PDB file of the backbone (N, CA, C, O) and the ligand in Angstrom, with CONECT records:
HET     ZN  A 101       1
ATOM      1  N   UNK A   1       0.838  -1.192   0.000  1.00  0.00           N
ATOM      2  CA  UNK A   1       0.000   0.000   0.000  1.00  0.00           C
ATOM      3  C   UNK A   1       0.878   1.249   0.000  1.00  0.00           C
ATOM      4  O   UNK A   1       1.985   1.268   0.536  1.00  0.00           O
ATOM      5  N   UNK A   2       0.342   2.266  -0.613  1.00  0.00           N
ATOM      6  CA  UNK A   2       1.069   3.532  -0.650  1.00  0.00           C
ATOM      7  C   UNK A   2       0.580   4.465   0.457  1.00  0.00           C
ATOM      8  O   UNK A   2       1.319   5.326   0.934  1.00  0.00           O
ATOM      9  N   UNK A   3      -0.658   4.280   0.848  1.00  0.00           N
ATOM     10  CA  UNK A   3      -1.224   5.115   1.893  1.00  0.00           C
ATOM     11  C   UNK A   3      -1.186   4.348   3.216  1.00  0.00           C
ATOM     12  O   UNK A   3      -0.986   3.134   3.238  1.00  0.00           O
ATOM     13  N   UNK A   4      -1.383   5.077   4.314  1.00  0.00           N
ATOM     14  CA  UNK A   4      -1.311   4.434   5.627  1.00  0.00           C
ATOM     15  C   UNK A   4      -2.569   3.635   5.935  1.00  0.00           C
ATOM     16  O   UNK A   4      -2.522   2.604   6.606  1.00  0.00           O
ATOM     17  N   UNK A   5      -3.681   4.127   5.437  1.00  0.00           N
ATOM     18  CA  UNK A   5      -4.951   3.459   5.752  1.00  0.00           C
ATOM     19  C   UNK A   5      -5.594   2.907   4.486  1.00  0.00           C
ATOM     20  O   UNK A   5      -5.410   3.421   3.383  1.00  0.00           O
ATOM     21  N   UNK A   6      -6.356   1.838   4.693  1.00  0.00           N
ATOM     22  CA  UNK A   6      -7.052   1.204   3.577  1.00  0.00           C
ATOM     23  C   UNK A   6      -7.988   2.200   2.879  1.00  0.00           C
ATOM     24  O   UNK A   6      -8.035   2.253   1.650  1.00  0.00           O
ATOM     25  N   UNK A   7      -8.724   2.977   3.657  1.00  0.00           N
ATOM     26  CA  UNK A   7      -9.662   3.940   3.077  1.00  0.00           C
ATOM     27  C   UNK A   7      -8.953   4.930   2.161  1.00  0.00           C
ATOM     28  O   UNK A   7      -9.467   5.302   1.107  1.00  0.00           O
ATOM     29  N   UNK A   8      -7.773   5.343   2.581  1.00  0.00           N
ATOM     30  CA  UNK A   8      -7.015   6.308   1.782  1.00  0.00           C
ATOM     31  C   UNK A   8      -6.523   5.666   0.491  1.00  0.00           C
ATOM     32  O   UNK A   8      -6.495   6.303  -0.562  1.00  0.00           O
ATOM     33  N   UNK A   9      -6.137   4.403   0.586  1.00  0.00           N
ATOM     34  CA  UNK A   9      -5.696   3.682  -0.604  1.00  0.00           C
ATOM     35  C   UNK A   9      -6.857   3.530  -1.597  1.00  0.00           C
ATOM     36  O   UNK A   9      -6.681   3.687  -2.805  1.00  0.00           O
ATOM     37  N   UNK A  10      -8.031   3.224  -1.069  1.00  0.00           N
ATOM     38  CA  UNK A  10      -9.208   3.096  -1.934  1.00  0.00           C
ATOM     39  C   UNK A  10      -9.528   4.439  -2.590  1.00  0.00           C
ATOM     40  O   UNK A  10      -9.863   4.490  -3.774  1.00  0.00           O
ATOM     41  N   UNK A  11      -9.426   5.510  -1.833  1.00  0.00           N
ATOM     42  CA  UNK A  11      -9.682   6.842  -2.381  1.00  0.00           C
ATOM     43  C   UNK A  11      -8.688   7.169  -3.493  1.00  0.00           C
ATOM     44  O   UNK A  11      -9.046   7.769  -4.506  1.00  0.00           O
ATOM     45  N   UNK A  12      -7.453   6.770  -3.289  1.00  0.00           N
ATOM     46  CA  UNK A  12      -6.414   6.978  -4.306  1.00  0.00           C
ATOM     47  C   UNK A  12      -6.770   6.217  -5.579  1.00  0.00           C
ATOM     48  O   UNK A  12      -6.690   6.767  -6.678  1.00  0.00           O
ATOM     49  N   UNK A  13      -7.157   4.971  -5.434  1.00  0.00           N
ATOM     50  CA  UNK A  13      -7.527   4.155  -6.594  1.00  0.00           C
ATOM     51  C   UNK A  13      -8.705   4.774  -7.347  1.00  0.00           C
ATOM     52  O   UNK A  13      -8.707   4.830  -8.577  1.00  0.00           O
ATOM     53  N   UNK A  14      -9.693   5.231  -6.603  1.00  0.00           N
ATOM     54  CA  UNK A  14     -10.870   5.812  -7.241  1.00  0.00           C
ATOM     55  C   UNK A  14     -10.509   7.059  -8.038  1.00  0.00           C
ATOM     56  O   UNK A  14     -11.029   7.287  -9.130  1.00  0.00           O
ATOM     57  N   UNK A  15      -9.623   7.851  -7.482  1.00  0.00           N
ATOM     58  CA  UNK A  15      -9.179   9.055  -8.191  1.00  0.00           C
ATOM     59  C   UNK A  15      -8.492   8.689  -9.490  1.00  0.00           C
ATOM     60  O   UNK A  15      -8.741   9.301 -10.529  1.00  0.00           O
ATOM     61  N   UNK A  16      -7.632   7.695  -9.428  1.00  0.00           N
ATOM     62  CA  UNK A  16      -6.909   7.286 -10.631  1.00  0.00           C
ATOM     63  C   UNK A  16      -7.878   6.792 -11.696  1.00  0.00           C
ATOM     64  O   UNK A  16      -7.735   7.121 -12.874  1.00  0.00           O
ATOM     65  N   UNK A  17      -8.860   6.006 -11.283  1.00  0.00           N
ATOM     66  CA  UNK A  17      -9.820   5.467 -12.259  1.00  0.00           C
ATOM     67  C   UNK A  17     -10.714   6.562 -12.825  1.00  0.00           C
ATOM     68  O   UNK A  17     -11.186   6.453 -13.957  1.00  0.00           O
ATOM     69  N   UNK A  18     -10.949   7.616 -12.048  1.00  0.00           N
ATOM     70  CA  UNK A  18     -11.723   8.754 -12.556  1.00  0.00           C
ATOM     71  C   UNK A  18     -10.830   9.706 -13.338  1.00  0.00           C
ATOM     72  O   UNK A  18     -11.301  10.684 -13.919  1.00  0.00           O
ATOM     73  N   UNK A  19      -9.550   9.409 -13.344  1.00  0.00           N
ATOM     74  CA  UNK A  19      -8.545  10.224 -14.045  1.00  0.00           C
ATOM     75  C   UNK A  19      -8.483  11.634 -13.478  1.00  0.00           C
ATOM     76  O   UNK A  19      -8.303  12.610 -14.206  1.00  0.00           O
ATOM     77  N   UNK A  20      -8.635  11.714 -12.171  1.00  0.00           N
ATOM     78  CA  UNK A  20      -8.436  12.993 -11.498  1.00  0.00           C
ATOM     79  C   UNK A  20      -6.947  13.169 -11.232  1.00  0.00           C
ATOM     80  O   UNK A  20      -6.229  12.180 -11.084  1.00  0.00           O
ATOM     81  N   UNK A  21      -6.474  14.406 -11.171  1.00  0.00           N
ATOM     82  CA  UNK A  21      -5.048  14.612 -10.887  1.00  0.00           C
ATOM     83  C   UNK A  21      -4.685  14.074  -9.507  1.00  0.00           C
ATOM     84  O   UNK A  21      -5.337  14.388  -8.511  1.00  0.00           O
ATOM     85  N   UNK A  22      -3.646  13.268  -9.467  1.00  0.00           N
ATOM     86  CA  UNK A  22      -3.186  12.679  -8.210  1.00  0.00           C
ATOM     87  C   UNK A  22      -1.697  12.981  -8.043  1.00  0.00           C
ATOM     88  O   UNK A  22      -0.886  12.665  -8.914  1.00  0.00           O
ATOM     89  N   UNK A  23      -1.356  13.591  -6.921  1.00  0.00           N
ATOM     90  CA  UNK A  23       0.046  13.822  -6.630  1.00  0.00           C
ATOM     91  C   UNK A  23       0.669  12.520  -6.156  1.00  0.00           C
ATOM     92  O   UNK A  23       0.066  11.790  -5.369  1.00  0.00           O
ATOM     93  N   UNK A  24       1.852  12.229  -6.623  1.00  0.00           N
ATOM     94  CA  UNK A  24       2.535  10.990  -6.257  1.00  0.00           C
ATOM     95  C   UNK A  24       2.587  10.842  -4.734  1.00  0.00           C
ATOM     96  O   UNK A  24       3.160  11.688  -4.046  1.00  0.00           O
ATOM     97  N   UNK A  25       1.987   9.764  -4.205  1.00  0.00           N
ATOM     98  CA  UNK A  25       1.999   9.580  -2.746  1.00  0.00           C
ATOM     99  C   UNK A  25       3.371   9.228  -2.204  1.00  0.00           C
ATOM    100  O   UNK A  25       3.608   9.326  -1.000  1.00  0.00           O
ATOM    101  N   UNK A  26       4.269   8.823  -3.076  1.00  0.00           N
ATOM    102  CA  UNK A  26       5.597   8.418  -2.613  1.00  0.00           C
ATOM    103  C   UNK A  26       6.529   9.617  -2.443  1.00  0.00           C
ATOM    104  O   UNK A  26       7.154   9.786  -1.396  1.00  0.00           O
ATOM    105  N   UNK A  27       6.614  10.443  -3.479  1.00  0.00           N
ATOM    106  CA  UNK A  27       7.574  11.558  -3.402  1.00  0.00           C
ATOM    107  C   UNK A  27       6.896  12.917  -3.281  1.00  0.00           C
ATOM    108  O   UNK A  27       7.515  13.874  -2.816  1.00  0.00           O
ATOM    109  N   UNK A  28       5.623  13.015  -3.696  1.00  0.00           N
ATOM    110  CA  UNK A  28       4.908  14.277  -3.600  1.00  0.00           C
ATOM    111  C   UNK A  28       5.415  15.361  -4.530  1.00  0.00           C
ATOM    112  O   UNK A  28       5.110  16.540  -4.351  1.00  0.00           O
ATOM    113  N   UNK A  29       6.191  14.957  -5.525  1.00  0.00           N
ATOM    114  CA  UNK A  29       6.850  15.939  -6.391  1.00  0.00           C
ATOM    115  C   UNK A  29       6.114  16.198  -7.695  1.00  0.00           C
ATOM    116  O   UNK A  29       6.327  17.232  -8.328  1.00  0.00           O
ATOM    117  N   UNK A  30       5.259  15.282  -8.104  1.00  0.00           N
ATOM    118  CA  UNK A  30       4.657  15.427  -9.427  1.00  0.00           C
ATOM    119  C   UNK A  30       3.294  14.767  -9.470  1.00  0.00           C
ATOM    120  O   UNK A  30       2.927  13.983  -8.595  1.00  0.00           O
ATOM    121  N   UNK A  31       2.551  15.109 -10.518  1.00  0.00           N
ATOM    122  CA  UNK A  31       1.248  14.501 -10.747  1.00  0.00           C
ATOM    123  C   UNK A  31       1.444  13.231 -11.567  1.00  0.00           C
ATOM    124  O   UNK A  31       2.230  13.208 -12.514  1.00  0.00           O
ATOM    125  N   UNK A  32       0.734  12.190 -11.202  1.00  0.00           N
ATOM    126  CA  UNK A  32       0.881  10.919 -11.902  1.00  0.00           C
ATOM    127  C   UNK A  32       0.380  11.036 -13.343  1.00  0.00           C
ATOM    128  O   UNK A  32      -0.568  11.764 -13.636  1.00  0.00           O
ATOM    129  N   UNK A  33       1.045  10.298 -14.224  1.00  0.00           N
ATOM    130  CA  UNK A  33       0.677  10.285 -15.638  1.00  0.00           C
ATOM    131  C   UNK A  33       0.409   8.859 -16.083  1.00  0.00           C
ATOM    132  O   UNK A  33       0.811   7.897 -15.429  1.00  0.00           O
ATOM    133  N   UNK A  34      -0.289   8.745 -17.226  1.00  0.00           N
ATOM    134  CA  UNK A  34      -0.494   7.407 -17.773  1.00  0.00           C
ATOM    135  C   UNK A  34       0.848   6.749 -18.019  1.00  0.00           C
ATOM    136  O   UNK A  34       1.790   7.385 -18.493  1.00  0.00           O
ATOM    137  N   UNK A  35       0.927   5.459 -17.689  1.00  0.00           N
ATOM    138  CA  UNK A  35       2.168   4.730 -17.940  1.00  0.00           C
ATOM    139  C   UNK A  35       2.389   4.554 -19.434  1.00  0.00           C
ATOM    140  O   UNK A  35       3.508   4.686 -19.930  1.00  0.00           O
ATOM    141  N   UNK A  36       1.315   4.257 -20.140  1.00  0.00           N
ATOM    142  CA  UNK A  36       1.434   4.007 -21.577  1.00  0.00           C
ATOM    143  C   UNK A  36       0.861   5.196 -22.328  1.00  0.00           C
ATOM    144  O   UNK A  36      -0.346   5.275 -22.558  1.00  0.00           O
ATOM    145  N   UNK A  37       1.710   6.092 -22.697  1.00  0.00           N
ATOM    146  CA  UNK A  37       1.229   7.305 -23.355  1.00  0.00           C
ATOM    147  C   UNK A  37       0.815   7.045 -24.791  1.00  0.00           C
ATOM    148  O   UNK A  37      -0.175   7.589 -25.281  1.00  0.00           O
ATOM    149  N   UNK A  38       1.591   6.206 -25.453  1.00  0.00           N
ATOM    150  CA  UNK A  38       1.350   6.015 -26.890  1.00  0.00           C
ATOM    151  C   UNK A  38       0.416   4.853 -27.157  1.00  0.00           C
ATOM    152  O   UNK A  38      -0.360   4.878 -28.112  1.00  0.00           O
ATOM    153  N   UNK A  39       0.490   3.854 -26.329  1.00  0.00           N
ATOM    154  CA  UNK A  39      -0.372   2.692 -26.528  1.00  0.00           C
ATOM    155  C   UNK A  39      -1.820   3.084 -26.283  1.00  0.00           C
ATOM    156  O   UNK A  39      -2.117   4.214 -25.896  1.00  0.00           O
ATOM    157  N   UNK A  40      -2.674   2.177 -26.504  1.00  0.00           N
ATOM    158  CA  UNK A  40      -4.096   2.398 -26.261  1.00  0.00           C
ATOM    159  C   UNK A  40      -4.281   2.949 -24.845  1.00  0.00           C
ATOM    160  O   UNK A  40      -3.738   2.415 -23.878  1.00  0.00           O
ATOM    161  N   UNK A  41      -5.035   3.993 -24.752  1.00  0.00           N
ATOM    162  CA  UNK A  41      -5.189   4.679 -23.473  1.00  0.00           C
ATOM    163  C   UNK A  41      -5.733   3.736 -22.409  1.00  0.00           C
ATOM    164  O   UNK A  41      -6.729   3.042 -22.614  1.00  0.00           O
ATOM    165  N   UNK A  42      -5.076   3.730 -21.308  1.00  0.00           N
ATOM    166  CA  UNK A  42      -5.527   2.911 -20.192  1.00  0.00           C
ATOM    167  C   UNK A  42      -5.357   3.698 -18.920  1.00  0.00           C
ATOM    168  O   UNK A  42      -4.318   4.322 -18.702  1.00  0.00           O
ATOM    169  N   UNK A  43      -6.366   3.675 -18.080  1.00  0.00           N
ATOM    170  CA  UNK A  43      -6.227   4.389 -16.808  1.00  0.00           C
ATOM    171  C   UNK A  43      -5.938   3.415 -15.669  1.00  0.00           C
ATOM    172  O   UNK A  43      -6.175   3.718 -14.500  1.00  0.00           O
ATOM    173  N   UNK A  44      -5.423   2.243 -16.030  1.00  0.00           N
ATOM    174  CA  UNK A  44      -5.095   1.244 -15.010  1.00  0.00           C
ATOM    175  C   UNK A  44      -3.680   1.433 -14.468  1.00  0.00           C
ATOM    176  O   UNK A  44      -3.426   1.225 -13.281  1.00  0.00           O
ATOM    177  N   UNK A  45      -2.782   1.820 -15.332  1.00  0.00           N
ATOM    178  CA  UNK A  45      -1.375   1.930 -14.938  1.00  0.00           C
ATOM    179  C   UNK A  45      -0.898   3.372 -15.033  1.00  0.00           C
ATOM    180  O   UNK A  45      -1.111   4.063 -16.029  1.00  0.00           O
ATOM    181  N   UNK A  46      -0.247   3.797 -13.962  1.00  0.00           N
ATOM    182  CA  UNK A  46       0.198   5.183 -13.859  1.00  0.00           C
ATOM    183  C   UNK A  46       1.674   5.222 -13.460  1.00  0.00           C
ATOM    184  O   UNK A  46       2.222   4.271 -12.902  1.00  0.00           O
ATOM    185  N   UNK A  47       2.283   6.349 -13.767  1.00  0.00           N
ATOM    186  CA  UNK A  47       3.695   6.489 -13.424  1.00  0.00           C
ATOM    187  C   UNK A  47       3.962   7.896 -12.927  1.00  0.00           C
ATOM    188  O   UNK A  47       3.378   8.867 -13.409  1.00  0.00           O
ATOM    189  N   UNK A  48       4.855   7.987 -11.956  1.00  0.00           N
ATOM    190  CA  UNK A  48       5.289   9.301 -11.482  1.00  0.00           C
ATOM    191  C   UNK A  48       6.475   9.755 -12.318  1.00  0.00           C
ATOM    192  O   UNK A  48       7.498   9.072 -12.364  1.00  0.00           O
ATOM    193  N   UNK A  49       6.348  10.909 -12.984  1.00  0.00           N
ATOM    194  CA  UNK A  49       7.460  11.388 -13.805  1.00  0.00           C
ATOM    195  C   UNK A  49       8.659  11.865 -12.978  1.00  0.00           C
ATOM    196  O   UNK A  49       9.759  12.012 -13.512  1.00  0.00           O
ATOM    197  N   UNK A  50       8.456  12.103 -11.705  1.00  0.00           N
ATOM    198  CA  UNK A  50       9.551  12.598 -10.856  1.00  0.00           C
ATOM    199  C   UNK A  50      10.398  11.457 -10.303  1.00  0.00           C
ATOM    200  O   UNK A  50      11.616  11.451 -10.481  1.00  0.00           O
ATOM    201  N   UNK A  51       9.771  10.492  -9.635  1.00  0.00           N
ATOM    202  CA  UNK A  51      10.559   9.430  -8.998  1.00  0.00           C
ATOM    203  C   UNK A  51      10.508   8.112  -9.773  1.00  0.00           C
ATOM    204  O   UNK A  51      11.249   7.178  -9.465  1.00  0.00           O
ATOM    205  N   UNK A  52       9.635   8.038 -10.778  1.00  0.00           N
ATOM    206  CA  UNK A  52       9.591   6.838 -11.607  1.00  0.00           C
ATOM    207  C   UNK A  52       8.783   5.687 -11.023  1.00  0.00           C
ATOM    208  O   UNK A  52       8.740   4.598 -11.594  1.00  0.00           O
ATOM    209  N   UNK A  53       8.145   5.932  -9.888  1.00  0.00           N
ATOM    210  CA  UNK A  53       7.321   4.871  -9.290  1.00  0.00           C
ATOM    211  C   UNK A  53       6.158   4.530 -10.227  1.00  0.00           C
ATOM    212  O   UNK A  53       5.522   5.417 -10.796  1.00  0.00           O
ATOM    213  N   UNK A  54       5.899   3.251 -10.371  1.00  0.00           N
ATOM    214  CA  UNK A  54       4.795   2.807 -11.221  1.00  0.00           C
ATOM    215  C   UNK A  54       3.655   2.316 -10.346  1.00  0.00           C
ATOM    216  O   UNK A  54       3.853   1.525  -9.425  1.00  0.00           O
ATOM    217  N   UNK A  55       2.475   2.794 -10.649  1.00  0.00           N
ATOM    218  CA  UNK A  55       1.285   2.430  -9.889  1.00  0.00           C
ATOM    219  C   UNK A  55       0.388   1.582 -10.772  1.00  0.00           C
ATOM    220  O   UNK A  55      -0.159   2.060 -11.766  1.00  0.00           O
ATOM    221  N   UNK A  56       0.245   0.339 -10.403  1.00  0.00           N
ATOM    222  CA  UNK A  56      -0.646  -0.552 -11.152  1.00  0.00           C
ATOM    223  C   UNK A  56      -1.892  -0.764 -10.300  1.00  0.00           C
ATOM    224  O   UNK A  56      -1.860  -1.460  -9.285  1.00  0.00           O
ATOM    225  N   UNK A  57      -2.974  -0.156 -10.730  1.00  0.00           N
ATOM    226  CA  UNK A  57      -4.163  -0.115  -9.863  1.00  0.00           C
ATOM    227  C   UNK A  57      -4.749  -1.510  -9.630  1.00  0.00           C
ATOM    228  O   UNK A  57      -5.300  -1.785  -8.564  1.00  0.00           O
ATOM    229  N   UNK A  58      -4.630  -2.389 -10.631  1.00  0.00           N
ATOM    230  CA  UNK A  58      -5.180  -3.738 -10.443  1.00  0.00           C
ATOM    231  C   UNK A  58      -4.415  -4.453  -9.328  1.00  0.00           C
ATOM    232  O   UNK A  58      -5.010  -5.121  -8.482  1.00  0.00           O
ATOM    233  N   UNK A  59      -3.105  -4.306  -9.339  1.00  0.00           N
ATOM    234  CA  UNK A  59      -2.289  -4.918  -8.291  1.00  0.00           C
ATOM    235  C   UNK A  59      -2.542  -4.291  -6.938  1.00  0.00           C
ATOM    236  O   UNK A  59      -2.561  -4.978  -5.917  1.00  0.00           O
ATOM    237  N   UNK A  60      -2.737  -2.971  -6.935  1.00  0.00           N
ATOM    238  CA  UNK A  60      -3.016  -2.269  -5.678  1.00  0.00           C
ATOM    239  C   UNK A  60      -4.336  -2.750  -5.077  1.00  0.00           C
ATOM    240  O   UNK A  60      -4.462  -2.909  -3.863  1.00  0.00           O
ATOM    241  N   UNK A  61      -5.315  -2.977  -5.952  1.00  0.00           N
ATOM    242  CA  UNK A  61      -6.615  -3.442  -5.494  1.00  0.00           C
ATOM    243  C   UNK A  61      -6.493  -4.837  -4.871  1.00  0.00           C
ATOM    244  O   UNK A  61      -7.075  -5.123  -3.825  1.00  0.00           O
ATOM    245  N   UNK A  62      -5.726  -5.687  -5.539  1.00  0.00           N
ATOM    246  CA  UNK A  62      -5.522  -7.047  -5.034  1.00  0.00           C
ATOM    247  C   UNK A  62      -4.844  -7.069  -3.669  1.00  0.00           C
ATOM    248  O   UNK A  62      -5.131  -7.916  -2.824  1.00  0.00           O
ATOM    249  N   UNK A  63      -3.931  -6.108  -3.477  1.00  0.00           N
ATOM    250  CA  UNK A  63      -3.137  -6.096  -2.241  1.00  0.00           C
ATOM    251  C   UNK A  63      -3.845  -5.423  -1.070  1.00  0.00           C
ATOM    252  O   UNK A  63      -3.311  -5.381   0.039  1.00  0.00           O
ATOM    253  N   UNK A  64      -5.026  -4.905  -1.307  1.00  0.00           N
ATOM    254  CA  UNK A  64      -5.734  -4.249  -0.206  1.00  0.00           C
ATOM    255  C   UNK A  64      -6.016  -5.249   0.905  1.00  0.00           C
ATOM    256  O   UNK A  64      -6.442  -6.373   0.640  1.00  0.00           O
ATOM    257  N   UNK A  65      -5.785  -4.849   2.127  1.00  0.00           N
ATOM    258  CA  UNK A  65      -6.138  -5.734   3.245  1.00  0.00           C
ATOM    259  C   UNK A  65      -7.652  -5.825   3.395  1.00  0.00           C
ATOM    260  O   UNK A  65      -8.372  -4.877   3.082  1.00  0.00           O
ATOM    261  N   UNK A  66      -8.116  -6.940   3.865  1.00  0.00           N
ATOM    262  CA  UNK A  66      -9.567  -7.126   4.022  1.00  0.00           C
ATOM    263  C   UNK A  66     -10.095  -6.385   5.239  1.00  0.00           C
ATOM    264  O   UNK A  66     -11.293  -6.434   5.519  1.00  0.00           O
TER     265      UNK A  66
HETATM  266 ZN    ZN A 101       6.953  10.214  -7.239  1.00  0.00          ZN2+
END
């Protein structure tokens, strides 16, 4: 998880899926961008242009604690 609480992680995921601007939770330096800019647009995978962290929302969802 990138956030401290499950609720915050879920809120982060929802923002990404709605394609709202999200500041990188890891470094706080940049807004996340689509991982695949040229390929078919997908809002599942995101990347921080500042620190290079990759956010895969499907994996994040799977890793959520119950
Ligand atoms: Zn970052």
